[in-house]
Residue, then its C-alpha position, 0 to 999 in steps of 0.5 A: m729609299k732612306r726609309s727602307v734603309n732605316i727600317i732594315g737597320a732597325l730590324i738588324q739592331i732588334g735582331t742582334v739584341c734579341f739574339f744576344g738576349f736569348h743566349m744570355v738567358v737560355g744559352e750554355r752559360g746563361l742565367l738558367a744554366r747557373e744552377s747546373l754550373d754551380h753544381e759542376i763547380l761544387l763537384a769539381r771542388e770536391e774532386l780536387s779536395l779528394l785528389r789533394k788528400s790522395n796526393a798527400y797520402l801517397s807523398h807521405r808513403i813515398e817519403l817513408m820509403r825515401n828516407g835514409s832508412v826504410d820504415a819497417d812497417m812499410l817494408a813489411e806491408t809492401a813485401r807482403a802485398e807484392l809477394g803475397l806472403y800472408s798468414e792464414r790469421d792475417v786480416i787483409i783490408s784492401i783500399q782503393l784510393d779512387d774510392l777513398k773519401f777523407 
């Protein structure tokens, strides 16, 4: 009886070590997933950098409109964009901030 309890205990320990060892190597955050995780981290850092630059750009534009006087170029650009008041000789360049890479 004591021998069978020892064998069962040893099998449980071996099973536990095998379970955690397998997940340490092959699991979602295991050693084999390291390259994929590093790539995801790199993409997230690039996205964060773009979002920070976009935020700085938008903050600068907001600051130009917040000062005691509105910047004349900013006012003209905003008015033309909102009202669609363009001359035939105007060249319009549309920039999507989502696609912008600084």
